[in-house]
C-alpha positions as CSV (number, residue, x, y, z in Angstrom):
1,M,-103.9,6.3,-106.7
2,R,-100.3,6.0,-107.5
3,K,-100.7,7.2,-111.1
4,Y,-102.3,10.4,-109.8
5,K,-99.5,11.0,-107.4
6,D,-97.1,10.8,-110.4
7,L,-99.2,13.5,-112.1
8,L,-99.2,15.6,-109.0
9,K,-95.4,15.7,-108.6
10,P,-94.6,17.6,-111.8
11,Y,-97.7,19.6,-111.6
12,L,-96.8,21.0,-108.1
13,R,-93.2,21.4,-109.1
14,N,-94.4,23.8,-111.9
15,I,-96.5,25.7,-109.4
16,L,-93.6,26.0,-106.9
17,N,-91.3,27.4,-109.7
18,I,-93.9,29.9,-110.8
19,L,-94.5,31.0,-107.3
20,R,-90.8,31.3,-106.5
21,Y,-90.0,33.3,-109.6
22,E,-93.1,35.6,-109.4
23,N,-92.1,36.5,-105.9
24,S,-88.3,36.7,-106.5
25,M,-87.6,34.2,-103.8
26,T,-84.5,32.0,-103.4
27,Q,-84.8,28.3,-102.8
28,K,-83.6,29.0,-99.2
29,E,-86.5,31.4,-98.7
30,M,-89.0,29.0,-100.1
31,A,-87.7,26.3,-97.8
32,H,-88.2,28.6,-94.8
33,F,-91.7,29.3,-96.0
34,F,-92.5,25.6,-96.0
35,Y,-90.6,24.9,-92.8
36,I,-88.3,22.5,-94.4
37,S,-84.6,22.4,-95.2
38,T,-83.1,24.0,-98.2
39,R,-82.0,20.6,-99.4
40,S,-85.6,19.2,-99.1
41,Y,-86.9,22.2,-101.0
42,C,-84.3,21.6,-103.8
43,D,-85.4,18.0,-104.0
44,L,-89.0,19.2,-104.4
45,E,-88.1,21.5,-107.3
46,G,-85.9,18.7,-108.7
47,G,-88.8,16.3,-108.7
48,K,-87.3,13.8,-106.3
49,Y,-90.1,14.2,-103.8
50,S,-93.5,15.7,-103.7
51,L,-95.1,18.1,-101.2
52,S,-96.2,16.6,-98.0
53,A,-99.8,17.1,-97.0
54,V,-98.8,19.8,-94.6
55,S,-96.7,21.6,-97.2
56,L,-99.5,21.4,-99.7
57,I,-101.9,23.0,-97.2
58,I,-99.4,25.8,-96.5
59,L,-99.0,26.4,-100.2
60,L,-102.8,26.4,-100.9
61,A,-103.4,28.7,-97.9
62,Y,-100.8,31.2,-99.2
63,L,-102.4,31.5,-102.6
64,P,-105.2,34.0,-103.3
65,N,-108.6,32.2,-103.3
66,D,-109.1,32.4,-107.0
67,V,-105.6,31.0,-107.8
68,M,-106.1,28.2,-105.1
69,V,-109.3,27.1,-106.7
70,Q,-107.6,27.3,-110.1
71,V,-104.7,25.1,-109.0
72,V,-107.0,22.5,-107.5
73,R,-109.3,22.4,-110.5
74,E,-106.5,22.2,-113.1
75,F,-105.1,19.2,-111.3
76,F,-108.5,17.6,-111.2
77,N,-108.9,18.1,-114.9
78,L,-105.6,16.3,-115.3
79,I,-107.0,13.4,-113.4
80,L,-110.1,13.4,-115.6
81,D,-108.0,13.6,-118.8
82,E,-106.0,10.6,-117.5
83,Q,-109.2,8.7,-116.8
84,D,-110.4,9.5,-120.4
85,K,-107.2,8.1,-121.9
86,E,-107.7,4.9,-119.9
87,D,-111.3,4.6,-121.1
88,D,-110.2,4.8,-124.8
């Protein structure tokens, strides 16, 4: 399961960056959105940490349904690709 967590961190970091820039939000505003400190949010974007389960649910609930499904499916496809690499 750890290897998938290592895939999730950069994947979600990219999603956060896209979301922030598309909505013209500062890191401070994003931190407020996730109910975390600005420093914690900066660490998320910097790849030091990954989203907590609660923050992930907040993110997914914010996204339009079609985008939410796309985000989840794209990550699942990353997992499948990783499994295919292991099988080869």
